[in-house]
C-alpha positions as semicolon CSV with decimal commas, in nm:
position;residue;x (nm);y (nm);z (nm)
1;X;3,859;-0,613;1,446
2;X;4,219;-0,546;1,550
3;X;4,456;-0,531;1,251
4;X;4,761;-0,558;1,477
5;X;4,662;-0,912;1,568
6;X;4,689;-1,011;1,203
7;X;5,010;-0,820;1,131
8;X;5,219;-0,892;1,443
9;X;5,485;-1,156;1,383
10;X;5,689;-1,366;1,625
11;X;6,032;-1,244;1,514
12;X;6,192;-1,338;1,847
13;X;6,414;-1,639;1,836
14;X;6,250;-1,938;2,010
15;X;6,585;-2,037;2,155
16;X;6,626;-1,697;2,310
17;X;6,293;-1,753;2,481
18;X;6,408;-2,084;2,622
19;X;6,464;-1,948;2,971
20;X;6,137;-1,758;2,977
21;X;5,901;-1,826;3,265
22;X;5,529;-1,882;3,249
23;X;5,470;-1,522;3,357
24;X;5,668;-1,391;3,063
25;X;5,435;-1,576;2,823
26;X;5,108;-1,486;2,992
27;X;5,212;-1,122;3,034
28;X;5,167;-1,069;2,658
29;X;4,825;-1,237;2,637
30;X;4,597;-1,024;2,423
31;X;4,285;-0,893;2,589
32;X;3,964;-1,029;2,439
33;X;3,717;-0,779;2,295
34;X;3,342;-0,842;2,305
35;X;3,060;-0,685;2,110
36;X;2,818;-0,594;2,389
37;X;3,041;-0,523;2,690
38;X;3,392;-0,403;2,773
39;X;3,405;-0,440;3,151
40;X;3,636;-0,717;3,274
41;X;3,408;-0,778;3,571
42;X;3,130;-0,887;3,337
43;X;3,367;-1,128;3,164
44;X;3,484;-1,280;3,493
45;X;3,123;-1,328;3,610
46;X;3,029;-1,495;3,281
47;X;3,323;-1,735;3,314
48;X;3,218;-1,810;3,671
49;X;2,867;-1,892;3,549
50;X;3,013;-2,130;3,290
51;X;3,221;-2,306;3,555
52;X;2,916;-2,333;3,780
53;X;2,720;-2,493;3,497
54;X;2,995;-2,748;3,449
55;X;3,009;-2,824;3,821
56;X;2,635;-2,868;3,882
57;X;2,507;-2,966;3,536
58;X;2,514;-3,279;3,327
59;X;2,854;-3,270;3,159
60;X;2,749;-3,490;2,865
61;X;2,436;-3,293;2,777
62;X;2,617;-2,960;2,798
63;X;2,908;-3,086;2,588
64;X;2,684;-3,225;2,315
65;X;2,480;-2,904;2,295
66;X;2,782;-2,675;2,282
67;X;2,961;-2,893;2,026
68;X;2,649;-2,875;1,807
69;X;2,667;-2,496;1,827
70;X;3,040;-2,513;1,757
71;X;2,981;-2,711;1,437
72;X;2,671;-2,520;1,334
73;X;2,819;-2,183;1,240
74;X;3,142;-1,985;1,263
75;X;2,946;-1,713;1,443
76;X;2,894;-1,948;1,741
77;X;3,231;-2,123;1,726
78;X;3,444;-1,894;1,944
79;X;3,180;-1,829;2,216
80;X;3,096;-2,201;2,230
81;X;3,464;-2,290;2,266
82;X;3,507;-2,041;2,551
83;X;3,207;-2,185;2,732
84;X;3,333;-2,540;2,677
85;X;3,676;-2,455;2,819
86;X;3,539;-2,302;3,138
87;X;3,271;-2,568;3,172
88;X;3,536;-2,842;3,179
89;X;3,731;-2,651;3,444
90;X;3,413;-2,617;3,649
91;X;3,334;-2,986;3,611
92;X;3,673;-3,059;3,765
93;X;3,593;-2,825;4,055
94;X;3,846;-2,556;3,958
95;X;3,762;-2,197;4,062
96;X;3,396;-2,279;4,137
97;X;3,195;-2,033;4,344
98;X;3,080;-2,117;4,695
99;X;2,777;-2,350;4,723
100;X;2,443;-2,172;4,682
101;X;2,129;-2,213;4,894
102;X;1,807;-2,359;4,759
103;X;1,468;-2,186;4,788
104;X;1,385;-2,372;5,109
105;X;1,709;-2,254;5,268
106;X;1,893;-2,583;5,245
107;X;2,240;-2,591;5,090
108;X;2,259;-2,740;4,742
109;X;2,521;-3,011;4,734
110;X;2,714;-3,050;4,411
111;X;3,008;-3,263;4,320
112;X;3,271;-3,256;4,052
113;X;3,253;-3,500;3,763
114;X;3,438;-3,828;3,783
115;X;3,771;-3,874;3,609
116;X;3,620;-4,110;3,352
117;X;3,346;-3,861;3,261
118;X;3,597;-3,577;3,237
119;X;3,832;-3,781;3,023
120;X;3,557;-3,885;2,782
121;X;3,441;-3,524;2,752
122;X;3,792;-3,391;2,698
123;X;3,867;-3,651;2,429
124;X;3,556;-3,558;2,230
125;X;3,631;-3,185;2,253
126;X;3,998;-3,233;2,165
127;X;3,906;-3,433;1,856
128;X;3,686;-3,146;1,741
129;X;3,943;-2,877;1,822
130;X;4,235;-3,050;1,648
131;X;4,044;-3,164;1,342
132;X;4,181;-3,053;1,007
133;X;3,913;-2,788;0,944
134;X;3,934;-2,632;1,291
135;X;4,310;-2,645;1,359
136;X;4,490;-2,573;1,033
137;X;4,339;-2,232;0,979
138;X;4,488;-1,960;0,766
139;X;4,643;-1,685;0,980
140;X;4,869;-1,509;0,728
141;X;4,743;-1,303;0,437
142;X;4,872;-1,342;0,086
143;X;5,003;-0,986;0,093
144;X;5,209;-1,067;0,399
145;X;5,359;-1,368;0,228
146;X;5,454;-1,148;-0,065
147;X;5,628;-0,910;0,174
148;X;5,881;-1,177;0,249
149;X;6,013;-1,189;-0,104
150;X;6,360;-1,061;-0,168
151;X;6,282;-0,731;-0,332
152;X;6,064;-0,630;-0,038
153;X;6,322;-0,701;0,231
154;X;6,520;-0,388;0,149
155;X;6,492;-0,060;0,333
156;X;6,323;0,224;0,145
157;X;6,636;0,435;0,190
158;X;6,897;0,448;-0,085
159;X;7,173;0,203;-0,003
160;X;7,527;0,159;-0,126
161;X;7,706;-0,172;-0,170
162;X;8,056;-0,237;-0,048
163;X;8,184;-0,346;-0,383
164;X;8,084;-0,050;-0,596
165;X;7,922;0,287;-0,586
166;X;7,604;0,171;-0,747
167;X;7,297;0,304;-0,578
168;X;7,011;0,068;-0,520
169;X;6,685;0,225;-0,619
170;X;6,433;0,246;-0,343
171;X;6,141;0,241;-0,580
172;X;6,220;-0,105;-0,706
173;X;6,272;-0,247;-0,360
174;X;6,027;-0,064;-0,142
175;X;5,838;-0,256;0,121
176;X;5,485;-0,340;0,018
177;X;5,219;-0,369;0,284
178;X;4,848;-0,420;0,293
179;X;4,683;-0,092;0,188
180;X;4,546;0,102;0,482
181;X;4,262;0,348;0,494
182;X;4,504;0,641;0,520
183;X;4,670;0,566;0,185
184;X;4,395;0,416;-0,027
185;X;4,039;0,305;0,025
186;X;4,017;-0,054;0,144
187;X;3,836;-0,292;-0,082
188;X;3,557;-0,513;0,053
189;X;3,762;-0,823;-0,027
190;X;4,058;-0,700;0,181
191;X;3,829;-0,614;0,473
192;X;3,664;-0,956;0,461
193;X;4,005;-1,121;0,442
194;X;4,127;-0,934;0,749
195;X;3,809;-1,020;0,934
196;X;3,852;-1,387;0,849
197;X;4,218;-1,389;0,954
198;X;4,130;-1,210;1,276
199;X;3,860;-1,466;1,352
200;X;4,091;-1,757;1,272
201;X;4,361;-1,625;1,504
202;X;4,120;-1,581;1,792
203;X;3,968;-1,923;1,734
204;X;4,311;-2,088;1,751
205;X;4,398;-1,897;2,067
206;X;4,075;-1,999;2,238
207;X;4,125;-2,362;2,137
208;X;4,482;-2,353;2,270
209;X;4,351;-2,211;2,596
210;X;4,106;-2,501;2,597
211;X;4,388;-2,756;2,575
212;X;4,547;-2,589;2,879
213;X;4,214;-2,600;3,064
214;X;4,175;-2,970;2,988
215;X;4,523;-3,041;3,122
216;X;4,443;-2,848;3,441
217;X;4,120;-3,044;3,482
218;X;4,274;-3,390;3,436
219;X;4,621;-3,312;3,574
220;X;4,837;-3,630;3,556
221;X;4,554;-3,819;3,387
222;X;4,610;-3,592;3,089
223;X;4,947;-3,757;3,015
224;X;4,801;-4,035;2,793
225;X;4,631;-3,765;2,585
226;X;4,965;-3,596;2,514
227;X;5,020;-3,844;2,231
228;X;4,744;-3,672;2,032
229;X;4,745;-3,319;2,172
230;X;5,110;-3,218;2,223
231;X;5,215;-3,232;1,857
232;X;4,939;-2,990;1,744
233;X;5,032;-2,748;2,023
234;X;5,397;-2,757;1,914
235;X;5,282;-2,679;1,560
236;X;5,116;-2,361;1,678
237;X;5,414;-2,268;1,897
238;X;5,613;-2,241;1,574
239;X;5,355;-2,017;1,405
240;X;5,461;-1,684;1,259
241;X;5,160;-1,506;1,406
242;X;5,265;-1,360;1,740
243;X;4,938;-1,408;1,928
244;X;4,906;-1,774;1,828
245;X;5,267;-1,861;1,914
246;X;5,240;-1,689;2,254
247;X;4,915;-1,871;2,330
248;X;5,075;-2,203;2,234
249;X;5,382;-2,142;2,453
250;X;5,156;-2,050;2,745
251;X;4,958;-2,370;2,684
252;X;5,279;-2,575;2,688
253;X;5,373;-2,425;3,022
254;X;5,028;-2,502;3,165
255;X;5,045;-2,860;3,035
256;X;5,389;-2,922;3,184
257;X;5,277;-2,785;3,521
258;X;4,947;-2,976;3,525
259;X;5,107;-3,305;3,421
260;X;5,377;-3,284;3,688
261;X;5,675;-3,185;3,473
262;X;5,918;-2,939;3,623
263;X;5,988;-2,758;3,293
264;X;5,919;-2,755;2,922
265;X;6,245;-2,943;2,873
266;X;6,118;-3,238;3,078
267;X;5,783;-3,229;2,899
268;X;5,946;-3,252;2,555
269;X;6,218;-3,501;2,651
270;X;5,971;-3,737;2,812
271;X;5,748;-3,735;2,503
272;X;6,018;-3,701;2,238
273;X;5,990;-4,057;2,108
274;X;5,648;-4,033;1,947
275;X;5,694;-3,663;1,863
276;X;6,004;-3,743;1,658
277;X;5,828;-4,041;1,503
278;X;5,547;-3,813;1,384
279;X;5,801;-3,563;1,251
280;X;5,988;-3,833;1,062
281;X;5,668;-3,964;0,903
282;X;5,539;-3,617;0,816
283;X;5,869;-3,513;0,659
284;X;5,813;-3,787;0,404
285;X;5,485;-3,616;0,311
286;X;5,587;-3,256;0,342
287;X;5,326;-3,128;0,099
288;X;5,051;-3,259;0,327
289;X;5,227;-3,168;0,654
290;X;5,423;-2,846;0,600
291;X;5,425;-2,776;0,976
292;X;5,658;-3,068;1,059
293;X;5,979;-2,857;1,043
294;X;5,823;-2,605;1,283
295;X;5,758;-2,877;1,539
296;X;6,123;-2,982;1,523
297;X;6,230;-2,619;1,563
298;X;6,024;-2,578;1,881
299;X;6,154;-2,908;2,020
300;X;6,513;-2,796;1,965
301;X;6,440;-2,464;2,131
302;X;6,310;-2,621;2,451
303;X;6,525;-2,931;2,497
304;X;6,882;-3,026;2,589
305;X;7,165;-3,240;2,454
306;X;6,991;-3,563;2,557
307;X;6,774;-3,515;2,247
308;X;7,073;-3,532;2,010
309;X;7,095;-3,914;1,973
310;X;6,724;-3,925;1,889
311;X;6,729;-3,650;1,627
312;X;7,034;-3,772;1,434
313;X;6,820;-3,963;1,184
314;X;6,568;-3,678;1,171
315;X;6,846;-3,436;1,075
316;X;6,948;-3,664;0,790
317;X;6,583;-3,671;0,679
318;X;6,576;-3,291;0,683
319;X;6,898;-3,268;0,482
320;X;6,768;-3,521;0,231
321;X;6,440;-3,333;0,198
322;X;6,640;-3,012;0,149
323;X;6,841;-3,174;-0,128
324;X;6,528;-3,297;-0,303
325;X;6,310;-2,986;-0,271
326;X;6,539;-2,689;-0,214
327;X;6,359;-2,490;-0,485
328;X;6,036;-2,484;-0,285
329;X;6,117;-2,550;0,082
330;X;6,475;-2,434;0,127
331;X;6,382;-2,131;0,338
332;X;6,171;-2,342;0,575
333;X;6,441;-2,607;0,614
334;X;6,710;-2,342;0,667
335;X;6,506;-2,207;0,957
336;X;6,511;-2,556;1,108
337;X;6,886;-2,590;1,049
338;X;6,944;-2,251;1,210
339;X;6,747;-2,360;1,517
340;X;6,946;-2,685;1,524
341;X;7,281;-2,505;1,505
342;X;7,183;-2,260;1,777
343;X;7,079;-2,555;1,992
344;X;7,413;-2,730;1,928
345;X;7,599;-2,411;2,014
346;X;7,402;-2,394;2,338
347;X;7,446;-2,764;2,420
348;X;7,816;-2,785;2,331
349;X;7,972;-2,443;2,388
350;X;8,332;-2,429;2,261
351;X;8,440;-2,191;2,538
352;X;8,678;-2,447;2,688
353;X;8,850;-2,473;2,353
354;X;8,893;-2,099;2,332
355;X;9,028;-2,088;2,683
356;X;9,281;-2,355;2,601
357;X;9,379;-2,162;2,291
358;X;9,443;-1,850;2,494
359;X;9,642;-2,048;2,750
360;X;9,844;-2,215;2,477
361;X;9,911;-1,873;2,327
362;X;10,051;-1,750;2,658
363;X;10,254;-2,068;2,697
364;X;10,394;-2,029;2,347
365;X;10,492;-1,671;2,427
366;X;10,683;-1,788;2,734
367;X;10,835;-2,068;2,531
368;X;10,944;-1,810;2,274
369;X;11,122;-1,612;2,544
370;X;11,293;-1,930;2,661
371;X;11,400;-2,012;2,306
372;X;11,565;-1,671;2,273
373;X;11,768;-1,733;2,590
374;X;11,868;-2,074;2,461
375;X;11,967;-1,919;2,131
376;X;12,203;-1,677;2,307
377;X;12,357;-1,957;2,510
378;X;12,410;-2,165;2,200
379;X;12,566;-1,867;2,025
380;X;12,806;-1,813;2,314
381;X;12,902;-2,179;2,310
382;X;12,961;-2,177;1,934
383;X;13,177;-1,870;1,971
384;X;13,391;-2,043;2,234
385;X;13,426;-2,343;2,008
386;X;13,543;-2,118;1,728
387;X;13,803;-1,964;1,958
388;X;13,929;-2,310;2,067
389;X;13,791;-2,312;2,420
390;X;13,540;-2,554;2,566
391;X;13,631;-2,831;2,319
392;X;13,696;-3,099;2,581
393;X;13,367;-3,031;2,752
394;X;13,178;-3,060;2,426
395;X;13,366;-3,378;2,334
396;X;13,274;-3,537;2,664
397;X;12,919;-3,431;2,609
398;X;12,929;-3,585;2,264
399;X;13,061;-3,909;2,409
400;X;12,762;-3,941;2,636
401;X;12,532;-4,213;2,519
402;X;12,188;-4,075;2,443
403;X;11,908;-4,239;2,635
404;X;11,723;-4,508;2,441
405;X;11,395;-4,390;2,297
406;X;11,086;-4,498;2,477
407;X;10,922;-4,796;2,324
408;X;10,591;-4,721;2,165
409;X;10,293;-4,925;2,240
410;X;10,275;-5,251;2,055
411;X;9,933;-5,158;1,920
412;X;10,059;-4,832;1,766
413;X;10,382;-4,974;1,624
414;X;10,364;-5,010;1,249
415;X;9,991;-4,933;1,239
416;X;9,843;-4,675;1,000
417;X;9,719;-4,342;1,129
418;X;9,345;-4,373;1,172
419;X;9,141;-4,056;1,199
420;X;8,928;-4,057;1,509
421;X;8,555;-4,052;1,455
422;X;8,398;-3,711;1,501
423;X;8,142;-3,654;1,775
424;X;7,789;-3,659;1,644
425;X;7,730;-3,285;1,688
426;X;8,042;-3,201;1,486
427;X;7,951;-3,451;1,216
428;X;7,604;-3,295;1,187
429;X;7,761;-2,949;1,174
430;X;7,988;-3,050;0,885
431;X;7,695;-3,192;0,690
432;X;7,497;-2,872;0,741
433;X;7,792;-2,655;0,646
434;X;7,827;-2,849;0,320
435;X;7,471;-2,748;0,227
436;X;7,535;-2,388;0,329
437;X;7,829;-2,362;0,088
438;X;7,606;-2,465;-0,203
439;X;7,315;-2,243;-0,101
440;X;7,521;-1,927;-0,048
441;X;7,486;-1,843;-0,416
442;X;7,110;-1,900;-0,433
443;X;6,920;-1,631;-0,627
444;X;6,683;-1,571;-0,336
445;X;6,808;-1,299;-0,102
446;X;6,587;-1,425;0,178
447;X;6,746;-1,769;0,153
448;X;7,100;-1,628;0,138
449;X;7,038;-1,436;0,460
450;X;6,916;-1,750;0,635
451;X;7,213;-1,950;0,506
452;X;7,458;-1,689;0,635
453;X;7,299;-1,712;0,980
454;X;7,335;-2,091;0,973
455;X;7,693;-2,066;0,851
456;X;7,789;-1,837;1,140
457;X;7,664;-2,091;1,392
458;X;7,843;-2,373;1,208
459;X;8,174;-2,189;1,232
460;X;8,115;-2,129;1,602
461;X;8,042;-2,496;1,675
462;X;8,335;-2,626;1,464
463;X;8,582;-2,387;1,628
464;X;8,676;-2,655;1,883
465;X;8,822;-2,871;1,601
466;X;9,063;-2,662;1,397
467;X;9,155;-2,951;1,167
468;X;8,789;-2,975;1,064
469;X;8,715;-2,602;1,057
470;X;9,003;-2,484;0,836
471;X;8,921;-2,707;0,533
472;X;8,556;-2,603;0,555
473;X;8,658;-2,236;0,583
474;X;8,872;-2,278;0,272
475;X;8,578;-2,427;0,083
476;X;8,325;-2,163;0,180
477;X;8,562;-1,867;0,125
478;X;8,485;-1,800;-0,247
479;X;8,107;-1,800;-0,190
480;X;8,142;-1,588;0,125
481;X;8,360;-1,340;-0,062
482;X;8,086;-1,298;-0,321
483;X;7,838;-1,215;-0,047
484;X;8,062;-0,926;0,060
485;X;7,986;-0,772;-0,280
486;X;7,616;-0,854;-0,257
487;X;7,311;-0,664;-0,143
488;X;7,373;-0,453;0,172
489;X;7,158;-0,687;0,381
490;X;7,370;-0,983;0,275
491;X;7,691;-0,781;0,320
492;X;7,596;-0,711;0,680
493;X;7,545;-1,080;0,758
494;X;7,851;-1,187;0,557
495;X;8,076;-0,948;0,748
496;X;7,946;-1,096;1,073
497;X;8,039;-1,443;0,946
498;X;8,381;-1,309;0,846
499;X;8,440;-1,175;1,197
500;X;8,348;-1,514;1,342
501;X;8,585;-1,685;1,099
502;X;8,863;-1,441;1,188
503;X;8,810;-1,508;1,556
504;X;8,826;-1,885;1,515
505;X;9,065;-1,937;1,221
506;X;9,319;-1,666;1,301
507;X;9,633;-1,664;1,084
508;X;9,476;-1,900;0,831
509;X;9,277;-1,612;0,682
510;X;9,540;-1,338;0,714
511;X;9,654;-1,325;0,353
512;X;9,305;-1,369;0,210
513;X;9,157;-1,091;0,422
514;X;9,453;-0,862;0,352
515;X;9,433;-0,912;-0,022
516;X;9,062;-0,960;-0,093
517;X;8,859;-0,802;0,187
518;X;9,041;-0,509;0,345
519;X;9,067;-0,300;0,025
520;X;8,690;-0,327;-0,028
521;X;8,609;-0,246;0,333
522;X;8,849;0,050;0,341
523;X;8,719;0,197;0,016
524;X;8,358;0,151;0,132
525;X;8,426;0,328;0,463
526;X;8,606;0,613;0,286
527;X;8,326;0,647;0,032
528;X;8,047;0,651;0,292
529;X;8,218;0,890;0,536
530;X;8,107;1,212;0,357
531;X;7,753;1,076;0,327
532;X;7,716;1,005;0,699
533;X;7,883;1,335;0,792
534;X;7,623;1,536;0,598
535;X;7,320;1,322;0,688
536;X;7,058;1,414;0,943
537;X;6,924;1,216;1,240
538;X;6,707;0,996;1,015
539;X;7,025;0,845;0,867
540;X;7,078;0,636;1,182
541;X;6,773;0,427;1,086
542;X;6,908;0,330;0,744
543;X;7,075;0,007;0,649
544;X;7,378;0,195;0,519
545;X;7,440;0,334;0,869
546;X;7,402;-0,011;1,024
547;X;7,653;-0,149;0,776
548;X;7,904;0,128;0,858
549;X;7,857;0,068;1,230
550;X;7,903;-0,309;1,199
551;X;8,221;-0,270;0,993
552;X;8,372;-0,015;1,233
553;X;8,285;-0,228;1,537
554;X;8,423;-0,551;1,394
555;X;8,722;-0,430;1,197
556;X;8,947;-0,365;1,497
557;X;8,909;-0,706;1,654
558;X;8,942;-0,868;1,310
559;X;9,276;-0,694;1,248
560;X;9,395;-0,793;1,594
561;X;9,298;-1,159;1,555
562;X;9,462;-1,187;1,213
563;X;9,779;-1,004;1,323
564;X;9,784;-0,796;1,004
565;X;10,091;-0,617;0,873
566;X;10,165;-0,250;0,931
567;X;10,071;-0,158;0,575
568;X;9,725;-0,311;0,617
569;X;9,680;-0,142;0,954
570;X;9,778;0,194;0,803
571;X;9,515;0,150;0,532
572;X;9,249;0,067;0,792
573;X;9,345;0,365;1,010
574;X;9,334;0,597;0,712
575;X;8,983;0,477;0,624
576;X;8,865;0,520;0,984
577;X;9,012;0,866;1,044
578;X;8,720;1,059;0,883
579;X;8,486;0,903;1,138
580;X;8,657;1,090;1,421
581;X;8,494;1,409;1,296
582;X;8,240;1,568;1,522
583;X;8,002;1,581;1,223
584;X;7,969;1,202;1,223
585;X;7,695;1,026;1,426
586;X;7,803;0,962;1,784
587;X;7,796;0,582;1,760
588;X;8,015;0,587;1,450
589;X;8,268;0,801;1,636
590;X;8,266;0,560;1,930
591;X;8,297;0,257;1,703
592;X;8,589;0,420;1,521
593;X;8,778;0,456;1,849
């Protein structure tokens, strides 16, 4: 039993793994451990024997016998599934050894199974693999679920909040883990639970490998079976358990290659209609299908903007389900909304808008120089008029008939100003941001952290429409300000959102930041400077250090974007000066500069 298999979690963002190749998924495949041998050569020979059986034997008899063993006992389930997977590959003639000679010296002629026989065999095995009892297996322990609660998210070090000098006790918020043999004797129940979870994880991985083997055996003929097999694979790709999610992603790559798709994006886009239909139906029965949001998350991670018109109704279903059951499922839905916002930021990057803003800033600076020159010329002319010179020239200029104004279009004349309809991705972003504003004050720290991540992406996507962003920034400001006086974990995320708002909103937030944020940040930096100066090397692993580093790294650009006054800049410089000491950690000194 390998405890790491049970404890490892897929913390990597699925969207960040979007560009990963098949090799990057298979490189992390866990090595299988067997009871009676450890040599890889023995394993490869056994798999070759299984493929040979599938190539030369009766595929129906072998499948029925192995499925009976699979159903008979959990002790036979994983070995039987491995044999079934390789047997199907052998029946298709994949990686079969060279033909053998019979006893009389003649060469034994074998042939691969027909497509109809293979398809019938694969359908029966897939039905058994993806059945409720064999697919929806428990892979996370109850203790691990408890670790995700708010009080266990905190670091065991003593932390200090930005708003006050109160020290958060580490005893009340220490991370709780499954007891190990080094700290306390393991109980038989915990050992049996870990054994069961370990077995469930390996069973799911072997069954996912089987789906990939079936796709390789049938190749393009496997496409009709995607209607029943792709959705379960996407469910496991969104699993928290690292080994299961990696096996599912590797299976998706094998399926896309075997079925003739050039990438995962083409695989998902081509089958998105019935996938989204299943998601929509399952969202209506979330208690029976809690994996539906995970499937949508994986689809968003591996698709492009062509999916947006299809998921518009699904997003409204998710928001409605969030409104109706936020007490129980808010964290799960916020993970989906975060994946959606990251996908929208990837599909519709607002870089062009930022470029135009920088160009308009340069143009306005040149225009300002021109206005100064014009001001001096006008002043000189007014001075001449006051002295009695240049009157005739001005009078002749006044006598000139101004050109008639250009006629406006007949359609615009006298018509009311109608606000243009927002693009769908901006409309979705506004709806999501509305929910974030309400959820920012939720009692659950875990949920507040997720909401802050979603809010940061919403601000980034809305930055291309200032007239839509500024009202939403005004509405979320009170709740965001409260998060800056929250738990240090929430303060760290809230400051990141503040930096994004400062980068996109600019002067709109100048007075608010100067009056309500800078004094707290300056006092926090000044208060923590003696602590970090006296701390040892372990201090760099604490959350307090990470908070100091984030504030020092983001404060300079925030002040520059907001064009703060000299008094505010003096206060910031005074708070940062202690971090130039050689006693401070090196990264804090660099961030201070």
